[in-house]
Structures are given as C-alpha cells and as structure tokens.
PLY file of the C-alpha trace (Angstrom):
ply
format ascii 1.0
element vertex 345
property float x
property float y
property float z
element edge 344
property int vertex1
property int vertex2
end_header
0.19 -0.04 0.21
1.16 3.65 -0.78
1.15 5.84 1.92
-1.24 9.02 1.62
1.98 11.37 2.87
3.30 11.05 -1.03
3.20 13.93 -2.33
3.74 14.89 -5.60
7.20 16.78 -4.16
8.76 13.27 -3.13
8.08 12.31 -7.32
10.08 15.41 -8.12
12.59 14.22 -5.50
13.63 11.42 -5.87
13.18 11.13 -10.38
16.10 13.64 -9.93
17.77 11.19 -7.06
17.98 8.15 -9.97
18.59 10.07 -12.54
21.69 11.16 -10.37
22.53 8.43 -8.81
21.66 5.54 -11.20
18.91 2.39 -10.89
20.62 -0.75 -9.15
20.30 -3.78 -11.43
17.70 -5.91 -9.74
15.70 -2.70 -9.44
16.13 -1.75 -13.70
11.73 -2.32 -14.29
10.59 -4.52 -16.58
7.06 -3.73 -17.53
6.89 -1.10 -18.08
8.88 2.68 -18.38
8.87 6.20 -15.99
8.67 8.57 -19.05
11.11 11.84 -18.10
11.78 14.44 -20.65
12.57 12.06 -22.25
13.97 9.11 -20.13
13.17 6.96 -19.24
13.31 4.44 -14.97
11.43 2.25 -13.41
8.27 3.39 -11.65
8.05 1.57 -8.86
11.82 1.71 -7.82
11.36 5.80 -8.46
8.26 5.58 -6.11
10.32 3.48 -3.44
12.34 6.41 -3.14
9.84 8.39 -3.61
8.53 7.12 0.09
11.91 6.69 1.36
11.88 10.61 1.38
8.32 10.70 2.43
8.85 8.64 5.45
12.15 7.97 6.55
11.91 3.98 5.81
12.36 2.01 2.39
9.87 0.14 2.09
9.88 -3.15 1.13
9.54 -5.05 -2.10
5.93 -6.55 -1.16
4.97 -3.30 0.88
3.47 -1.59 -2.22
2.87 -3.00 -5.42
4.49 -2.80 -8.60
1.67 -2.24 -12.48
-0.95 -0.81 -12.26
-1.16 0.49 -8.54
1.65 2.02 -9.25
1.51 3.06 -12.40
-1.96 4.91 -11.52
-0.48 6.25 -8.67
2.15 7.96 -11.19
-0.14 8.77 -13.80
-2.53 9.96 -11.27
0.30 13.30 -9.96
0.47 13.98 -14.33
3.40 11.18 -14.91
3.57 9.19 -18.61
3.61 4.97 -17.66
4.57 3.10 -21.10
4.25 -0.28 -21.63
8.96 -1.45 -21.69
10.03 -1.14 -24.81
6.78 1.62 -26.40
7.07 4.48 -28.40
7.31 7.33 -25.62
4.31 10.16 -26.23
5.37 13.59 -27.08
4.94 14.22 -23.99
3.52 17.86 -24.94
0.61 16.65 -26.60
-1.37 16.13 -23.27
-0.52 18.67 -20.86
-2.47 18.93 -17.30
-3.11 22.84 -16.80
-4.67 23.95 -13.39
-6.62 26.93 -13.72
-7.50 29.51 -11.10
-10.58 31.14 -9.89
-10.30 33.16 -7.01
-12.50 35.04 -4.47
-12.96 38.94 -5.71
-15.31 39.14 -1.89
-17.83 41.12 -2.66
-21.45 40.56 -4.24
-21.19 40.95 -8.01
-23.94 43.80 -7.56
-22.05 45.84 -6.13
-19.37 45.31 -8.70
-22.66 46.70 -10.50
-23.53 49.20 -8.78
-19.59 51.14 -8.72
-19.65 54.96 -8.98
-16.81 55.02 -11.04
-17.95 52.44 -13.72
-16.76 48.77 -14.51
-13.49 49.92 -15.72
-12.23 51.56 -12.86
-13.95 49.29 -9.95
-12.88 46.35 -10.76
-9.04 47.42 -10.12
-9.79 49.17 -6.40
-11.56 46.26 -5.10
-9.48 43.62 -6.11
-6.72 46.69 -4.78
-9.10 46.42 -2.05
-8.36 42.61 -1.26
-4.45 42.10 -1.02
-3.98 45.17 0.76
-6.85 44.44 3.86
-3.98 41.41 4.95
-1.23 41.60 2.39
0.50 37.63 3.92
-3.18 36.15 4.04
-3.59 37.16 0.24
-0.04 35.51 -0.01
-1.18 32.29 1.68
-3.91 32.19 -0.66
-1.68 32.30 -3.93
0.54 30.59 -2.75
-2.15 26.84 -1.36
-3.43 27.36 -4.93
0.15 26.57 -6.70
1.23 23.96 -4.42
-2.07 22.66 -4.91
-1.51 22.56 -8.87
2.28 21.00 -8.29
0.85 18.44 -6.41
-1.87 17.47 -9.68
0.81 17.86 -11.26
-0.35 20.05 -13.90
2.54 21.74 -16.24
0.52 25.21 -16.74
-0.81 27.54 -13.71
-3.14 30.10 -15.25
-4.04 32.92 -13.13
-6.15 35.29 -13.43
-6.35 39.42 -14.00
-4.31 40.82 -10.77
-3.44 38.37 -10.17
0.16 38.71 -8.68
-0.68 41.63 -6.44
0.32 41.83 -2.87
0.32 46.13 -1.61
0.16 47.73 -4.40
3.39 45.87 -6.08
3.84 42.81 -7.81
6.25 40.47 -5.53
6.93 37.10 -7.45
9.13 35.41 -5.41
6.68 35.96 -2.34
4.24 33.15 -3.67
6.83 30.57 -4.30
6.08 30.04 -7.99
9.17 27.84 -9.13
7.89 23.92 -8.14
5.93 24.88 -11.25
7.00 24.62 -15.13
4.62 27.51 -15.86
2.62 30.63 -14.20
0.61 32.57 -16.35
-0.46 35.35 -14.34
-1.53 39.01 -14.24
0.11 42.23 -11.98
-1.35 46.18 -12.48
1.52 48.96 -11.91
-0.22 52.47 -10.85
-0.27 53.60 -14.50
-0.96 50.14 -16.28
-2.45 46.48 -16.15
0.45 43.96 -17.56
0.63 39.73 -17.70
3.69 37.86 -17.37
4.59 34.48 -17.66
6.54 32.54 -15.06
9.18 29.58 -16.46
10.25 26.88 -14.22
10.51 30.49 -11.59
11.81 32.44 -13.98
10.03 35.99 -15.19
9.55 36.79 -18.67
9.16 39.39 -20.33
5.75 41.53 -18.82
3.92 42.12 -21.33
-0.02 45.02 -21.71
-2.57 45.02 -23.48
-0.43 46.39 -26.91
1.03 43.05 -26.96
-0.51 38.90 -27.20
2.92 36.95 -26.10
3.80 33.90 -27.62
6.58 31.69 -26.68
8.18 28.01 -27.11
7.26 26.21 -23.85
8.50 22.91 -24.92
10.33 20.09 -26.76
6.77 20.04 -28.49
4.01 22.73 -27.10
3.71 26.75 -28.08
1.95 29.20 -25.40
0.37 31.59 -26.14
-0.71 34.53 -23.34
-3.11 38.12 -23.26
-5.19 40.02 -20.80
-8.65 39.71 -22.17
-8.85 42.96 -23.36
-5.91 42.30 -25.51
-6.77 38.40 -26.85
-9.28 39.45 -29.63
-5.89 41.21 -31.74
-4.82 38.53 -32.91
-7.22 37.41 -34.95
-8.14 41.16 -35.85
-5.59 42.36 -39.50
-6.25 46.43 -37.49
-3.55 45.19 -34.61
-0.11 44.38 -35.09
0.86 40.26 -34.43
1.51 38.72 -31.26
5.02 39.50 -29.86
7.39 36.28 -29.95
9.64 35.81 -27.27
13.31 36.26 -27.56
14.65 33.59 -25.05
11.90 31.51 -26.24
10.69 31.89 -29.56
7.53 29.92 -30.95
8.10 26.84 -33.03
5.19 27.11 -36.37
5.16 22.93 -36.28
3.52 22.73 -32.78
0.21 22.20 -31.22
-0.57 25.90 -29.26
-2.09 27.02 -25.74
-3.85 29.76 -25.55
-4.24 31.73 -22.30
-7.37 34.27 -21.60
-5.23 36.08 -18.17
-9.08 36.99 -17.55
-10.90 39.74 -15.08
-14.47 38.76 -13.98
-16.62 36.19 -14.93
-18.30 37.07 -19.01
-21.02 36.63 -21.48
-21.64 34.07 -23.98
-20.23 36.32 -26.84
-17.20 36.64 -25.70
-16.52 33.14 -24.60
-18.62 31.62 -27.64
-17.63 33.57 -30.24
-14.52 35.92 -29.98
-12.40 32.93 -28.23
-13.70 30.40 -30.37
-12.45 32.43 -33.62
-9.30 32.72 -31.68
-8.25 29.21 -31.43
-10.18 28.51 -35.36
-7.51 31.09 -36.10
-4.32 30.17 -34.51
-5.58 26.33 -35.37
-5.45 27.60 -38.54
-1.99 30.22 -38.36
-0.03 26.98 -37.43
-1.76 23.67 -39.20
-1.90 22.26 -34.97
-4.04 22.03 -32.55
-4.67 24.67 -30.13
-6.66 25.00 -26.52
-7.38 28.32 -25.49
-8.63 28.18 -21.51
-9.95 31.76 -19.23
-9.01 31.67 -16.05
-10.94 34.39 -13.92
-12.08 35.58 -10.49
-15.55 35.66 -8.87
-18.27 36.79 -7.46
-18.70 34.93 -3.89
-22.85 35.41 -3.56
-22.28 33.41 -7.01
-19.81 30.81 -7.21
-18.50 29.71 -10.56
-21.11 30.48 -13.41
-17.87 30.52 -15.97
-15.67 27.68 -16.03
-14.74 27.69 -20.24
-12.37 26.48 -22.36
-12.15 24.59 -25.77
-12.90 22.33 -27.58
-14.63 21.13 -24.53
-14.29 18.11 -25.92
-10.51 17.42 -25.98
-10.66 18.27 -22.23
-11.50 16.49 -19.24
-11.40 18.25 -16.14
-12.00 18.34 -12.76
-12.65 21.13 -10.14
-11.04 20.86 -6.65
-11.49 23.55 -3.79
-7.96 23.92 -1.84
-8.32 27.19 -0.35
-11.93 28.75 1.04
-13.91 30.76 -1.57
-10.82 30.01 -4.51
-11.77 27.33 -6.72
-9.11 25.10 -8.98
-9.75 23.32 -11.86
-7.06 20.23 -13.00
-7.70 20.31 -17.45
-6.12 16.88 -19.06
-5.86 18.58 -22.68
-5.63 16.74 -25.34
-3.71 17.85 -28.22
-2.82 15.14 -30.34
-5.26 15.05 -32.59
-5.42 17.20 -36.47
-6.15 20.70 -36.03
-9.20 20.38 -38.61
-10.80 17.92 -36.11
-9.98 18.98 -32.43
-11.13 22.68 -33.76
-14.88 23.38 -33.84
-16.50 25.70 -35.94
-18.66 28.51 -33.68
0 1
1 2
2 3
3 4
4 5
5 6
6 7
7 8
8 9
9 10
10 11
11 12
12 13
13 14
14 15
15 16
16 17
17 18
18 19
19 20
20 21
21 22
22 23
23 24
24 25
25 26
26 27
27 28
28 29
29 30
30 31
31 32
32 33
33 34
34 35
35 36
36 37
37 38
38 39
39 40
40 41
41 42
42 43
43 44
44 45
45 46
46 47
47 48
48 49
49 50
50 51
51 52
52 53
53 54
54 55
55 56
56 57
57 58
58 59
59 60
60 61
61 62
62 63
63 64
64 65
65 66
66 67
67 68
68 69
69 70
70 71
71 72
72 73
73 74
74 75
75 76
76 77
77 78
78 79
79 80
80 81
81 82
82 83
83 84
84 85
85 86
86 87
87 88
88 89
89 90
90 91
91 92
92 93
93 94
94 95
95 96
96 97
97 98
98 99
99 100
100 101
101 102
102 103
103 104
104 105
105 106
106 107
107 108
108 109
109 110
110 111
111 112
112 113
113 114
114 115
115 116
116 117
117 118
118 119
119 120
120 121
121 122
122 123
123 124
124 125
125 126
126 127
127 128
128 129
129 130
130 131
131 132
132 133
133 134
134 135
135 136
136 137
137 138
138 139
139 140
140 141
141 142
142 143
143 144
144 145
145 146
146 147
147 148
148 149
149 150
150 151
151 152
152 153
153 154
154 155
155 156
156 157
157 158
158 159
159 160
160 161
161 162
162 163
163 164
164 165
165 166
166 167
167 168
168 169
169 170
170 171
171 172
172 173
173 174
174 175
175 176
176 177
177 178
178 179
179 180
180 181
181 182
182 183
183 184
184 185
185 186
186 187
187 188
188 189
189 190
190 191
191 192
192 193
193 194
194 195
195 196
196 197
197 198
198 199
199 200
200 201
201 202
202 203
203 204
204 205
205 206
206 207
207 208
208 209
209 210
210 211
211 212
212 213
213 214
214 215
215 216
216 217
217 218
218 219
219 220
220 221
221 222
222 223
223 224
224 225
225 226
226 227
227 228
228 229
229 230
230 231
231 232
232 233
233 234
234 235
235 236
236 237
237 238
238 239
239 240
240 241
241 242
242 243
243 244
244 245
245 246
246 247
247 248
248 249
249 250
250 251
251 252
252 253
253 254
254 255
255 256
256 257
257 258
258 259
259 260
260 261
261 262
262 263
263 264
264 265
265 266
266 267
267 268
268 269
269 270
270 271
271 272
272 273
273 274
274 275
275 276
276 277
277 278
278 279
279 280
280 281
281 282
282 283
283 284
284 285
285 286
286 287
287 288
288 289
289 290
290 291
291 292
292 293
293 294
294 295
295 296
296 297
297 298
298 299
299 300
300 301
301 302
302 303
303 304
304 305
305 306
306 307
307 308
308 309
309 310
310 311
311 312
312 313
313 314
314 315
315 316
316 317
317 318
318 319
319 320
320 321
321 322
322 323
323 324
324 325
325 326
326 327
327 328
328 329
329 330
330 331
331 332
332 333
333 334
334 335
335 336
336 337
337 338
338 339
339 340
340 341
341 342
342 343
343 344
C-alpha cells in the first residue's frame, strides 16, 4: 500500500535522485517505464525512493504493488508511464493545466453599482482585497500553486492582477519555481500587465498592446494575453502577437492559449471571440490549439463560467484547496489533427 503522505514533491525529488545516482541492477523495470524528459526510469523503484523521502524508511518490495497500483499513482500526479519498449509519446501533446478561480470577495451588485464604472471598479476592489491583509493573500495564492504542483500541472493559469500585493508585484512571494509555467496578471499604478513565469524565472511583461507567444517545451507553444487584448490576435487592424526572443515559438507545434481574465464573461466573448481565437491559431500553425480562460468570481454566485475550448478534448475536475477559491485541473489532449480539434463557432 502506498503511504498517503507521498506527495508530488517527493516524486520530483526521487526522480532527481534516481537520475543522479542511477538504478541498482535488481531494481530495473521489467514491464513498464516512467518517461521523464525523454528518459526512461523504473516506476516502482522511483516510487520506492519517494516513499523513503516521505516516511524516512525505504519500503520493502512487497509493501506496495507494481503495475497498476504504482502506474496509476504516478499518472494521477501527471507523469507518463508506458509499456517497456513502447514508443515514447510526445509529452507536450497531452498536458495538464491548473486554472485558478479567485474569489473577489464582493457581491456582484456591489461591482455593478460602483460609482466609477466597471473598468475602474475591478481595479479598486481587487487592490482593496490585496491591501486588506497582504500575508493572507500571499498564502491564498501559494496554497493554490502548491495544489497545482501536487496535481502535476504543467501550467498554472491565474487571473488578472493575481500577482498583486500592496500595489506591488512580488513574484518571489508566491513560491512559483515548483511549477514549469505560471501565467498571471499584475498591475502598476499606470497599467495592467501579465507575465509568464518559466521555471521560476519571470519573462518580460506584456500589457494591452501585446499578445505574448513563446515556446513552452519541445512540442508546445504558449500564447498568453489579458482579456482586453486577446482579440487582437485575430484582428488584422492590430500587429501580430509578439514572439518571445528568448524562447521563440515553432510553427509546427500545438498551441495553448491562456486568457488572463477579469471577472466573469458573457456568452458572446466566450463562445464567439475565444472560439475564433482557437480556430484562427490552429489554422495559422496547422496544429491543434486550445484556449483556457481564468477569472475572478463573485462571493454570492460562485463560478458560473468555467470556460475552455475545445470541450471534447478536455477533461476537468474541480478542487477547493482554500476557502472561497477554486482550482480546475484540466487534462488537454492536443494529439488530434487541427481540423478535427477545433469546432466551428
């Protein structure tokens, strides 16, 4: 039986140790392989090392089962396990996205009744939330990111201004290095922006004038924008998306589009604009594309919009790791041809 306190962190540490120290001859896998960055490791031995890290005692070979028990546990944490000798699948064609919903802490009618209008209301209400208790807010975000990591997410998508604390943007406070990619918004006194954090290192900020596009791995491109800008990617009146100079995207890889959203959206934006974005991106690169929208929610309404596209290529489950906030774990399959992946609006 696998101890219940074995976490994703222990598995990551075990993989690093096994890759560094090697595998004892008698512990080499016979039927299955754990695939990590193109390398093959014995699943049961890796899990045994993780159990030792979690409990302080190396388990005996018969204390937990190989095969289905081990493989299912590893897969539930986002790892790839294949039959020994089988073709290694491209990891980037199936990815896990952790999409965050943050509770804005107000009733929807308070937002609509704000005397300065909706545009200013969101900024003022969100800043008031951060300023009320910065340490508590940082804890909320860190809890969500830790849950995303524990679930084996490749990308964590947070909404607009989520990395904002006391009118400052402090990436280090949120302990983001554990995740490969974090996409979130922030704001200065002058303007809103978004940022992609790659393995703990923040890339260049992009605001309402840019749609950022970068390579997120050997077989996946990532496009990200704030909601007021994402439509520019399909509008000929605007300049094309800005490509990352440090990690430029390839034209022959699937694309994950992240919309760093505000509060909940109307049906026209979700089912027309974003579908058109997905269809246009897929046509442009000749590869499948998926769109994920993250947003804030109202205290009194919960989540009325949990939007992603294409729906037939995404499976979803919802967690509530902290009071009021939610985390959707989205498993997205981008292996199908683009023409069958993107539905016509």
